[in-house]
C-alpha positions in Angstrom: -129.0 -76.0 -157.7 -127.1 -73.0 -159.2 -124.1 -73.9 -157.1 -124.1 -77.5 -158.5 -124.3 -76.2 -162.1 -121.5 -73.7 -161.4 -119.3 -76.5 -160.0 -120.1 -78.8 -162.9 -119.4 -76.1 -165.5 -116.1 -75.3 -163.8 -115.1 -79.0 -163.8 -116.0 -79.3 -167.5 -113.9 -76.2 -168.3 -111.0 -77.5 -166.3 -111.1 -80.8 -168.2 -111.2 -79.0 -171.6 -108.2 -76.9 -170.6 -106.2 -79.9 -169.6 -107.2 -81.8 -172.8 -106.2 -78.9 -175.0 -102.9 -78.3 -173.1 -102.1 -82.0 -173.5 -101.9 -81.5 -177.3 -99.4 -78.7 -177.0 -95.8 -79.4 -178.0 -92.7 -78.7 -176.0 -89.0 -78.3 -176.9 -88.5 -82.1 -176.7 -92.0 -83.2 -177.9 -94.1 -82.4 -180.9 -97.7 -81.3 -180.8 -100.2 -83.4 -182.6 -100.2 -80.9 -185.5 -96.4 -80.8 -185.7 -96.3 -84.6 -185.7 -98.7 -84.8 -188.7 -96.8 -82.0 -190.5 -93.5 -83.8 -190.0 -95.0 -87.1 -191.2 -96.0 -85.3 -194.4 -92.6 -83.7 -194.7 -90.8 -87.0 -194.3 -93.0 -88.5 -197.0 -92.3 -85.6 -199.4 -88.5 -85.9 -198.9 -88.6 -89.7 -199.3 -90.6 -89.3 -202.6 -88.2 -86.7 -204.0 -85.2 -88.9 -203.1 -86.9 -91.9 -204.6 -87.5 -90.0 -207.9 -83.8 -89.1 -208.2 -81.9 -91.7 -210.3 -78.6 -91.0 -208.6 -79.9 -92.1 -205.1 -81.1 -95.4 -203.8 -84.0 -94.7 -201.5 -83.7 -98.0 -199.6 -80.2 -96.9 -198.4 -81.3 -93.5 -197.1 -83.5 -93.1 -194.0 -85.4 -89.9 -193.5 -86.7 -88.5 -190.2 -88.3 -85.2 -189.3 -88.7 -83.3 -186.1 -90.2 -79.8 -186.0 -89.2 -79.2 -189.6 -85.6 -80.4 -189.3 -84.9 -83.3 -191.5 -82.3 -85.9 -190.7 -80.8 -88.1 -193.4 -79.0 -91.2 -192.3 -77.8 -94.4 -193.9 -75.3 -95.3 -196.6 -74.6 -93.8 -200.0 -72.0 -94.7 -202.7 -70.3 -91.3 -203.0 -69.9 -87.9 -201.5 -71.8 -86.5 -204.5 -74.8 -88.7 -203.7 -74.7 -87.4 -200.1 -74.6 -83.8 -201.3 -77.4 -84.5 -203.8 -79.6 -86.0 -201.0 -79.1 -82.9 -198.9 -79.9 -80.6 -201.8 -83.1 -82.5 -202.6 -84.2 -82.4 -198.9 -83.5 -78.7 -198.7 -85.6 -78.1 -201.8 -88.8 -79.5 -200.3 -91.2 -76.8 -199.0 -91.4 -76.8 -195.2 -87.9 -78.0 -194.5 -86.2 -75.7 -192.1 -82.8 -77.4 -192.1 -81.2 -80.7 -192.9 -78.9 -82.8 -190.7 -76.7 -85.0 -192.8 -75.7 -88.2 -191.1 -75.1 -90.1 -194.4 -72.1 -92.4 -194.5 -70.1 -92.9 -197.7 -69.2 -96.5 -198.2 
């Protein structure tokens, strides 16, 4: 009976370790917590861009991966592109900004 309990406890422990390891991130994949953090970060950057009268939020796409924000889309001027980068950099939690905005 003790041997059966030992095997069962080892199996449960192994399942828990695998479950917890499955939530960990890698270089190319975010952990669950990082995914949530990046979703919040993306929302904050979008909100700040939306509140700026110089920028048109529908023309700028925002994506985040491990704290790095990528801006893409179209803007009307180089000043608008620089302003979008400045706004994204000002948001707490942003590590860096990749500017892929195209001036049309």
